[in-house]
C-alpha positions in Angstrom: 47.5 60.9 16.9 44.0 60.9 18.4 43.9 57.1 18.2 47.2 57.0 20.0 45.9 59.2 22.8 42.8 57.1 23.1 44.8 54.0 23.3 46.9 55.4 26.1 43.8 56.3 28.3 41.6 53.4 27.2 38.0 53.5 26.0 35.2 53.5 28.6 33.9 50.3 27.1 37.2 48.3 27.3 38.8 46.3 30.1 40.4 49.5 31.5 37.2 50.6 33.3 36.7 47.6 35.6 40.4 47.6 36.4 40.3 51.3 37.3 37.2 50.7 39.5 39.1 48.0 41.5 42.3 50.0 41.8 40.5 53.2 42.8 38.3 51.4 45.3 41.2 49.8 47.1 43.1 53.1 47.0 40.1 54.8 48.6 39.7 52.1 51.2 43.3 52.5 52.2 42.9 56.2 52.3 39.9 56.0 54.6 41.7 53.5 56.9 44.7 55.8 57.1 42.5 58.8 58.0 40.6 56.8 60.5 43.8 55.7 62.2 45.2 59.2 62.3 42.1 60.6 63.9 41.8 57.7 66.4 45.3 57.9 67.8 45.7 57.9 71.5 46.8 61.0 73.4 50.4 59.7 73.6 50.4 59.0 69.9 49.0 62.5 69.1 51.6 64.1 71.3 54.4 62.1 69.6 53.1 63.0 66.2 52.7 66.7 67.0 56.2 66.8 68.5 57.7 65.2 65.4 55.8 67.6 63.1 56.8 70.6 65.2 60.5 69.6 64.9 60.2 69.2 61.2 58.5 72.6 60.7 61.0 74.3 63.0 63.9 73.1 60.9 62.0 74.1 57.7 61.3 77.6 59.1 64.9 78.1 59.9 65.8 77.2 56.3 67.8 74.2 57.6 65.7 71.6 56.0 68.0 69.2 54.3 66.9 68.0 50.9 67.2 64.2 50.8 69.9 62.7 48.6 68.9 61.9 45.1 69.0 58.1 45.7 66.6 58.5 48.7 64.2 60.6 46.6 64.4 58.1 43.7 63.5 55.3 46.1 60.7 57.2 47.7 59.1 58.3 44.4 59.8 55.3 42.2 59.0 52.4 44.5 55.3 52.6 44.1 55.0 53.0 40.3 57.9 50.4 39.8 56.1 47.9 42.0 52.9 48.5 40.1 54.7 47.9 36.8 56.4 44.7 38.0 53.2 43.2 39.4 51.6 43.6 35.9 54.0 41.0 34.5 52.6 38.2 36.6 49.3 36.8 37.6 50.3 37.7 41.2 49.2 41.2 40.3 45.6 40.0 40.6 46.1 40.1 44.3 49.2 42.3 44.6 47.8 45.4 42.9 44.8 45.9 45.2 47.1 45.5 48.2 49.6 47.9 46.8 46.8 50.4 46.0 45.4 50.2 49.5 48.9 50.7 51.0 49.5 53.7 48.8 46.2 55.3 49.8 46.8 54.5 53.5 50.2 56.1 53.8 49.2 59.2 51.8 46.1 59.8 53.8 47.7 59.0 57.2 50.3 61.7 56.5 47.8 64.3 55.4 45.4 63.5 58.3 48.3 63.8 60.8 48.9 67.3 59.7 45.2 68.1 60.0 45.0 66.6 63.5 48.0 68.6 64.7 47.4 71.9 63.0 43.8 72.0 61.7 43.2 73.7 58.4 46.6 75.2 58.4 48.0 71.7 58.6 46.1 70.7 55.5 47.7 73.6 53.7 51.2 72.4 54.8 50.3 68.9 53.7 49.3 70.2 50.3 52.7 71.8 49.8 54.6 68.8 51.1 52.5 66.0 49.5 49.8 67.5 47.3 52.0 69.3 44.8 54.2 66.3 43.9 51.1 64.2 44.2 49.3 66.1 41.4 51.6 64.2 39.0 52.6 61.1 40.9 49.2 59.9 42.1 47.5 59.8 38.7 50.6 58.1 37.3 50.4 55.5 40.0 46.7 54.9 39.4 47.2 54.5 35.7 50.0 52.1 36.1 48.2 50.1 38.7 45.1 50.0 36.5 46.9 48.7 33.5 48.9 46.2 35.6 45.7 44.8 37.2 44.2 44.5 33.7 47.3 42.6 32.4 47.5 40.4 35.5 43.8 39.4 35.0 44.6 38.6 31.4 47.7 36.5 32.4 45.7 34.6 35.0 43.1 33.7 32.4 45.4 32.8 29.5 44.7 29.0 29.9 47.8 28.0 28.0 47.6 30.6 25.3 51.0 32.0 24.2 50.1 35.5 23.3 50.8 38.1 26.0 48.5 41.0 26.9 51.1 43.7 26.2 50.9 46.1 23.3 52.5 49.3 22.2 50.0 51.4 24.2 51.0 49.5 27.3 54.6 50.8 27.1 53.4 54.2 25.9 51.5 54.5 29.2 54.6 53.5 31.1 56.5 56.3 29.3 53.9 58.9 30.0 53.8 57.9 33.7 57.6 57.9 33.9 57.6 61.5 32.7 54.9 62.4 35.3 56.9 60.8 38.1 60.0 62.7 36.9 58.1 66.0 37.2 57.0 65.0 40.7 60.5 64.3 41.6 61.8 67.6 40.4 59.0 69.5 42.3 59.8 67.6 45.5 63.5 68.3 45.3 63.5 72.0 44.2 60.1 73.6 44.9 58.6 71.8 47.9 61.4 72.8 50.4 60.8 76.5 49.7 57.0 76.2 50.0 57.1 74.2 53.2 59.5 76.8 54.7 57.0 79.5 54.1 54.1 77.4 55.4 56.1 76.5 58.6 56.3 80.2 59.5 52.5 80.5 59.4 52.0 77.3 61.4 54.5 78.0 64.1 53.9 81.7 64.3 
């Protein structure tokens, strides 16, 4: 059992560590870019963003926030990990995974920073309820999948005609663990987040 768990998370001396460094670096770079853009918006952009967030919070405060349909939630939550998995089956992941990680970090941080710009520290609290709680499970799952996909993409790019593929039992075990984490994130977003954001909206608009 201990060996299985170690295989899922990699050893610090194996190929997982360099792949994690690359994935995390691009995720961080995208996050910094998203935050910078949010804080550098023009006055017109800030007013438009503030108006949008105010409408959203007003609807949430009135308990009229419509929970997205299941297909929409599935698309929103599964597109990132699914793209990370698929890129791992091709040498294209050598370039695609860093771009995907940067995009994921950019959109996440831009959303959080937009709340902060509009509502200050209270906005950060609302962003935590809306994005942070599901992200507790979905972001680590994405990073793990992106890391292993970057590692396998590097291996595929360097095969030099060899027939063996860089996929093993632990590879699919990681996919299963991440699928469970994304499933928990989906349930939280569908059933818990609307109630939490409704409470936070009262404090922000009050």
